[in-house]
Structures are given as C-alpha cells and as structure tokens.
N, C-alpha and C positions, 0 to 999 in steps of 0.2 A: 911403509909410509902411508899416512892418511892425507888425502887431499880433500879439503872441504870446498865445495863450490857454492857460491852465493847465488842460488837460484831456487825457485819453487816450480820451475817449468820442467815437467817430467820428460818431455821430448828432448830438451837441451841436456838434462842429466843423462839420459840414455845415450845420446850422441857422444858425450864426453867419456862416459864409462866404456863405450865400445872402442874408442880410440886408444884407451890405456890398457886394453886387454893384453896379457902377456908380460906386463911389468908388475913388480911387487908394490903396486900402488892401489890402495882402496879408495875409490872415489865416493865421497859422501855428499849429500845435498843439504843445504841449509834448512830445507823444509823438514828435515828430521828433528830439528831442534824445536821443542814446544814453544819457546819464547820468541822465536824468530818471526819478525815481520819486515818485509823489504823496506829499506830507507827511501825517502823521496829522491828521485833522480832529477836533480835540478842543475846539473852541470851544463856547460855550453858546448862541450864536445863529447864524443864517445869515450875518450880517455878520461875525462873528468868523471863521467858516470861510472866507469869501470872502477876507478879509484875509490869513489864514494862507497860503492857496494862492498869492495874488498876490505876497506878499513872498518866498515860497520860490522862485518862478520868476524874480522880479526879481533875486535874487542870482546867477542863472545868465545872465540877459540884461540887464545893467545899463543899456545904452544904448537899450533898446527900450520901446515902449508895451506894457504887460502888462494882460491882462484875466482875471479869475477870477470865477466865480460859485459861490454855494451856493444850492441850491434844494431844495424838498421839499414835502411834502403835510401839511397839518394837518386832521385829521378831528375835527369837533365832538364827536361821540358818544364818541370815544376820547380826549377831553380834550387834543386837540392832537397826538396821536401820528399818524404816526411822526415828524413834525417834523424836527429836525436829524439824526435817525437814519434818514431816509428811504431812503438808499442801502444801509444796513446793517440794515434792519428785521428781516430773516429770518436775519441772521448776517453776520459780517465780509466774507465773499466771496459773499454772496447774489446770485443772478441776478435780473433784473427779474421773471421769471415766479414766482420763489419769494417775492419781496416782495409781489407782487400777490395770490398765493394766501393768504399769511398775513393780509393786510389783509381780504380777502373773508371769511375764516374768523372774524376778529375782529369784523367787522360782524354776522355771524350770531349771535355769542355775546353781543353787547352788549345791555344791558337797557333802553335808552332808546327803545324802540319803533321808529318808522320814520324817525328823524332820520339822514339820510345826507349832511347838509351838510358841505362840505369846501372848503378854499382851497389853491390852489397858490401858493407864494411863491418869489420869486427876488430875491436881492440880488447885485449885481455890484460888484466893486472894480476900478477902473481906475487904474493907476499910470503917470504920465507919465515920460518919460526922466529928468527932474530929480527924480523921487522923490515928487511930490505924489500923494496918494491921493484919489480921488473915488468916491462911492457912488451907486448907482442901484437903484431897487426896482420890482418889478412884482408885481401880485396878480391872480389869476383865481379867481372864486368859482364853485362848482358843486356837484355831488354825486357820490357813489360809486355806480356801476352795480352790478348784481347778478351780472355775470359779465365775463370778459375779452372784448373785441371789438376787432377791427382789427389790421392788420399794420404800420401806420406808427408812427413815433415811438419812444419808449423810456420807461423809468421807469414811472410810474403812468398813462401815457397810455391803456392799454387799459381802465382801470376808471373814469376820470374823465370826467364829462360836464359841460361848461361851461354856465352859465346861458344859456338861450335856444337851446340845441342839443338835438338828439335823439341825435346821434352821439357816441361817445367821441372823445377827442383822437387816438386811434390810427386812427380811421376817417376823419379829415380829411386833406386833402392838406397837404404841407409849407407851401405858400403860405397855406392857410386857417388852419393852426395858428399860423404866425408872426404873422398878423393879430391874433390874440386872446390868445395864450399869455402867461403870466407872464414867461417868458424873453424873448419877443418885445417885450413892453412895456419891460422893462429895457434890452434891446438898442437899441430905438428911441431911448431917452434917451441911451445911450452914443453912438449914431450921430450924433445931433444935436449932442452935445458935441464929438465929433471933427471934425464939419464946421466948427465955429467955429475949431478949431485949424488946419484946412487952409486956411481963407480968409486 
C-alpha cells in the first residue's frame, strides 16, 4: 500500500515513516511530486486545514491513500495563540527559530503571571482511494519553557515541555517523542485504522 503524505517537511515525513515501520505501507511525501506546491491554509480550525491539504493532494493522486495533518500550539496565557497560525506565527515564511523567538518574547510580555500552560494539537485527515474522509486527533498537554533547548524535532519542540517531563520535545529521541507526541497519538490511530484495512 502507498500512503502519500501532504507535506514538504522532512522532519514530519521521517516521523511518519518511522511509525509505519513493519507494516506493508510505503510512505511517500508530496514533495516527491514535481508539480506539488502546498495549498493556502486558510481554514478556521486544524481540521479545516488538514482537509484542505488532503483534498489538494488527492486531486493529484486520485487512486492512492492520502494523509494530511494540521497541528499547532495553543498557549493558555496567549488566549490560544499561535493556534492555526503556528507555522506562520512570525510571518508567512518564518523559520522555526523565528516562531519560537516570537513566542518566548510574547510570554515575557504577557500579564497573567506564571501561567505557561500550553497544548500541542494535531488533526489528521486520511482519504481512502474511494474518496472517504476519516479524521483522527491527538493532544499533548504541557508548558512553555523559558528558552530553546535541544536539537531534535522541529516546530515548537525546543520550547515545549510535556507534562511529566523535564526535557523539551527537542531533547527527546525520535522514539521517545513518537511515544507521547500529539502527532504520534493521531498517527497511532491512523495506523490502527489502516491495519484493519490491510487485514
């Protein structure tokens, strides 16, 4: 089975490929398609954006299984920001380090004391070859650290510390991260669903 993932993010592709090891599923990335450019993510929710990306890739690979996700960080003291704008928090073409810097600065400026509670959210849209859409969600609660730490992962991993951990997500190994992450949770649900389709 081929599973095409609507991403050009090498880190995300690697995480997904790792989780599907041992299954007869070949995980391919949309970035392998010469004509692929990511569609505008203008949905109001993570689910909206996941659906937009999945449908866009489905139009290019009509007979394949398609997987797309939208994920981000919601910080309580910032009233849910950066939310659906997580990837573009510091601007349309912002790099991870710029988004993290802006977030840490915003946390210094916020007036709600020591509240650093945050949630990482992921919604995945899986489209079957016959066009049926299925949604899966993962949540990871934690808090925002005071600086960037760690070289692994991507996105807000260097500033996010999951509940029960002392390390940021970027200080964990890929296997440790996949065990607890919001994306890992959603992917495990996708994996379980696809296993029923393979049987």
